[in-house]
Each structure stands twice: as C-alpha cells, then as structure tokens.
N, C-alpha and C positions, 0 to 999 in steps of 0.2 A: 387332718387332725381327727382322730377317732376315739370315741369314748365307749366303754362297755358299761356294765351295770354299776354305776356310781351315782353319787347324790348330786353331782354338779355337772354343768356343762351341757345344756340342750341348745337347740337351735330351732329354726322355724322355717316354714314356707313363707316367703315374703309376700305380703298382701298390700297391693298398692291402690290407694284411692286416687283414681285418675280423673274423676269428675264427680259432681254432686250426686248425679243419679247412679252412676256405677258404684260409688262408694257405699250406697245403701246395701249392697250385697256383700260387702267386706267388713271385717272387724276393724274398728277404728283404733289406730295405735299412734303413739306420740311422735314418731319420726319415720323417715324413709330409709334409714341406714340399714345395712345388712346386719342382722343379729348374729352374734358369734357364740353365744352361750345360752344355756337353758334359762338361767336367771334373767338375762336380758329379755328373752322371749316371753317368759311368764310375766315379767313386770309390765309388758305392754298389752297383756291380755285381759286386764280388768277382772270381770266376774267369771271368766273362763279359766282362771289360773288353776283352780281345784280340779276341774274336769281334765285339763291337759296333764296335770301332775299324775292323775290316775291312769290316763292312757299311757304316759311314759313309763310308769311303773310296770304296767302289763307288758308293754313292748320289750322292755329290758329283761323281764323275767323269762322270756321265751327260751334262750336269750338271743338278742340281736345286737349287732354293733350299731352304734349311733354316730352319725356323721353329719356334717353340714354340706348340703348341696343346694345350689340355687338360692342361697341365703336362708335356708330353713332346715328343719329336722327330717332326715331320711334314715330309715332303719334297714340294714343290709345283712345278708348272710353270704359268706364266701365272696364278698365284693359285689353281689347282685342286689339290686333294689327290691325290697320286700314290701315296705310300707312307709308312710309318712303321716304326719299329723299337723293340724292347723286349727286356729280359732277364727271364726268369722262373727259377724254381728249377731246372727240369730242361732248359731250352732257351732259346736266343735266337731271336727271330723277326722277320720282316719282313712287314708287312701291305700289301696292294695294295687301295686303296679301290675300284677298279673291276676287281678281279681276275677276276671271272667273264667278263669280255670277252677275257681273254688266252687264246691257243690252248693253253697249258700242255701242249706236246707231251711234256715230260719227266715229266708227272704229279707235279709237286712241290707243288701247291697243295691246300689243304683249306679247306672252309667250316666254321669252328668254330661256326657259329650256324645250323645247319640249321633251317629253318622260321621263322627270324627275319629274316635278311637274305640277299639273293641276290648282291649286288655284292662285299662284303668277303671277301677270301681271304687266307690266311696261309701262309707257308713257314717251317717250323721247322728249326732247326739244332742238332745235339747237340754241336758242337765248332767251334773256330776252324778246324781242319784241313778240316772238311766245307765250310766257307765258301770256303776257298782252292781246294778242288777244284771247287766249283761257281761260281767267280767269274765266268767268262764267261757261263754260263747265267743267272746273276742279272742281269748287265748286259743281256743280250738281253731278259729279261722286263721290265726297267725301260724299255728303249728302246721296246718294244712298248706299254707302258702310256702313255708320253709321246706316242707316235704316235697312239694311240687318243684321247687327250685333245685333241690338236691337230685331229683329225678331228671333234671334237664328239661322239664316241661316249660314251654313258653309260647306265647302267641306272637308270631312275627308278622310284619306286614307282608301282604301278598306280593309276589314278584312284580306283578303288573299294576300294583296299587298306584293310584295317581298322586297320592300325597302321604307323607310321613311326618307327623307332628312331634317335635322334640318334647321330652318330658316336662321341661320348665314351662313351655307354652301350654302344654296340655293341662297343667295344674291351674294356670290362670283361667283357662277357658272353663274348666270344671267349677271354679269358684264363683264365676260371674256369668249369670244367664244372659244378660244383655251383651256382654262381650262375646259370648259363644254365638249368639244369633248374628251379631255383626260380622264375625269371622266367617260363618257359614254362608253369608250373603255375598261375600267377595268372590270375584272370578278366580278360577283355579290358579292362574298365573300369579296373582297377588298373594294367594295363600302360600304358594311355593316360595315366593320371595321372603315372606315373613318367617316361614319355617326354616329356611336356609340361613337367614340372618341370625336367628337364635342358635341354630345348630353350629354355626361357625365359631361362636364364642366359647372359649375354653375355660375361662376363670369365672367363678361364681359372681364376682363383682361386675364383670363385663356383661354377663347374662342379665343381671338385674338392671343394669343401666340400659340395655337394649330393650328389655321388656317395658321399662318405664317410658321409653321413647315410642314404641310401636302400639301400646295399648290405646292411647288417645287417637292414633291414626286409624286403628281398626274400628273404634267407636264412631269415628267420623265417616267411615266408609272409604278411606283413602288408601291407596297402595303405597308401598315402601318407596318406590321410585317415581311417584307421580310428579313431585315438584321438579325433578330433574328433567323429566320428559317434557314438561311445559317450557323449559328453558331452551330446548332444542328447536331452532328455527325450521319452518317447513321448507321443503326443497324449492318451492316457488320463490320464497323469500331469499334463499341462498343465491338464486339465479340473478337477482338484481343487485347483489353486492359486488 
C-alpha cells in the first residue's frame, strides 16, 4: 500500500519498549501493534505529533512515495529507500538510508551505529521549531538523496564483509544505544544468527514479531540458538545412553 502527497495515511518505525532501561531510549506509545496509518502513528506520539507532521510534509513535498515497511514510515523513490522518520522519548528523527553519500555541509548527520553500518545516517530534532528553522536544509538533503539514488549511487557491503545488518535491525540499533552496545559485544556468529533471522522474514508483521523476540535476548547477551544448544547432550552423555 503506497501513499503519495496526501493528507492521510502515514506509518511509523515501530519502537518497542523491551525493558525498563532500554525503554528510556524510546518514545513511549500505547501499544505494540503495527501501525498502519499516519493518524495511528501520530496519535501514539504525544508531544511529537507536530514535529512529525512537519517532517512528513517536507518529505512528501520532494516528492517521495510513502509506504509502510517494518511497521513504520519509509519514503522511497523508484522503489528505493530514501528516508524514514520516527519519534522517540527525547527527539524526533529522520533517517537517510544512504546518508553517508550526502555532502552534509551543515554537519547535521550522525551515524548512530558506528562499526555496524556505514550508509545509514540520522538527523535528530529536539522540537518542531527546530524543524521549521531547518526546513529548507532538510529539503536540500532529501533532494540530494533522491539525486544520488537516480544516479545509481549506493554504499554496498564489501564483498568480504563479515556481517550485513538488515535495515529493520539497523533501525532498532540506531534508536537504542544500550541495544547497540549489547549487539556489538556479541560474538560474530551470534550477530550473524540475529541478522539472518530478521533477513529471512518477508512480511512486516513477521519482522516486528522477530524483533520483539530478539531484542530482549540481545540485551541479555544471549544468542538466538543458545537455549537449543543447551538442550543438546554432550557426547559423553550420549555414550552412556
């Protein structure tokens, strides 16, 4: 389902409160269900409704196509992800999927996942007034991102890269510093397991269900398959059976 420049129908990046501590980094919303429209998303964002409405207006004026991916708003051009937006407890943000390619002359972008991803960059806003002041700069960044996409510019994982993080998991790691540190501390094999688990999911609902499952595991420092490995008897035990 795709919306263009209309007054209805936004979506969101789903933000899951998985524990009392990690929830501090997320915007608190009334339920864990996948949001399907803009109205539903804005209704869950409290004081950030005005800020997100402004961001959405700027995004759609570029223009970009608005669609739901991973339970939230993603803005595309020719079917390619350009940007997304979300509200958290302390800020509203816009994500550029190929943000590292932007010139960023105003030094607005940050990589919230240093060491995990190169391409994804975010711009955080502390108020609706800040977005109003930066409106033209935001528009210019978006136009540059669309231009780069049409030129075929993209940052791809290196052929010998040890790990490729799917977008849905990248966004969760970018939104929660504690979660990101927990993920970085895992052994490479466990990181691969989590990344592949999310990548295999095809439907937005399934992706959200799997994220909800693995985020507490990552925060606890557990691997995806740890409990199954514990159930496998040691070879010495097998010899006595």
